[in-house]
C-alpha positions as CSV (number, residue, x, y, z in Angstrom):
1,M,1.8,-20.1,5.8
2,K,0.6,-17.0,4.0
3,W,-1.4,-15.9,7.1
4,V,1.8,-16.1,9.2
5,K,3.6,-13.7,6.8
6,R,0.6,-11.3,6.9
7,F,0.5,-11.5,10.7
8,F,4.2,-10.6,11.0
9,A,3.9,-7.9,8.4
10,A,0.9,-6.4,10.3
11,V,2.9,-6.5,13.6
12,G,5.8,-4.9,11.9
13,Y,3.7,-2.1,10.5
14,L,2.1,-1.5,13.9
15,L,5.5,-1.3,15.5
16,I,6.7,1.1,12.8
17,F,3.6,3.3,13.4
18,I,4.1,3.3,17.1
19,V,7.8,4.3,16.9
20,V,7.2,7.0,14.3
21,F,4.1,8.4,16.1
22,T,6.1,8.6,19.4
23,L,9.0,10.3,17.6
24,F,6.8,12.9,15.9
25,T,5.0,13.6,19.2
26,Q,8.3,14.2,21.0
27,V,9.6,16.4,18.2
28,I,6.4,18.5,18.3
29,D,6.5,18.8,22.1
30,N,10.1,20.0,22.0
31,F,9.6,22.7,19.3
32,I,6.3,24.2,20.4
33,T,6.6,27.0,23.0
34,E,4.1,28.3,25.5
35,D,3.6,31.5,23.5
36,A,2.9,29.5,20.3
37,M,0.3,27.5,22.2
38,H,-1.4,30.6,23.5
39,N,-1.4,32.3,20.1
40,F,-2.8,29.2,18.4
41,A,-5.6,28.9,21.0
42,W,-6.5,32.6,20.7
43,I,-7.2,32.1,17.0
44,F,-10.1,29.8,18.1
45,G,-11.2,32.0,21.0
46,I,-9.9,29.8,23.7
47,Y,-8.4,31.6,26.7
48,D,-8.5,29.2,29.7
49,A,-5.5,27.0,30.5
50,E,-7.5,23.7,30.3
51,G,-8.9,24.6,26.9
52,I,-5.4,25.6,25.6
53,L,-3.9,22.4,26.8
54,D,-6.7,20.3,25.3
55,L,-6.4,22.0,21.9
56,Y,-2.7,21.6,21.9
57,L,-2.8,17.9,22.8
58,N,-5.5,17.2,20.3
59,T,-3.7,19.0,17.5
60,A,-0.3,17.5,18.3
61,M,-1.7,14.0,18.4
62,T,-3.6,14.5,15.1
63,V,-0.6,15.9,13.3
64,S,1.6,13.1,14.7
65,A,-0.8,10.4,13.7
66,L,-1.2,11.7,10.1
67,L,2.6,12.0,9.7
68,A,3.1,8.5,11.1
69,I,0.4,7.1,8.8
70,G,2.1,8.8,5.8
71,V,5.6,7.5,6.8
72,T,4.1,4.0,7.3
73,I,2.5,4.0,3.8
74,L,5.6,5.3,2.2
75,L,7.6,2.5,3.9
76,H,5.0,0.0,2.8
77,L,5.4,1.1,-0.8
78,Y,9.2,1.0,-0.6
79,I,9.1,-2.5,0.7
80,R,6.7,-3.6,-2.0
81,R,8.9,-2.1,-4.7
82,Q,12.0,-3.8,-3.2
83,L,10.2,-7.2,-3.1
84,D,9.0,-6.8,-6.7
85,A,12.5,-6.0,-7.8
86,I,13.8,-9.2,-6.2
87,D,11.3,-11.4,-8.1
C-alpha cells in the first residue's frame, strides 16, 4: 500500500507543477511587452524576429519552470510539516 500512496503523491506533485508552470507562463506572457523583448534580445546581439522570439520563449519557459519547481518544493515541505504535526 505504500507504493499506492507514493504513486498518488507523485501524480499530485506533477499536477501541481503543471498548473503552476502554466500560471507563471501566462503571467510572464501578459506582462512582457514587445519593446521589452527587443531590448532584452539586443543585449545578446539578436536582431532578427525569429531569434528574438526564440530567446523570449526559451527564457520565459526556463523562468516559469524554475519558479514552478520552487513552488512545488515549498508545497512539499509544507505538506511534510503538516503531516509531521499530525503524528
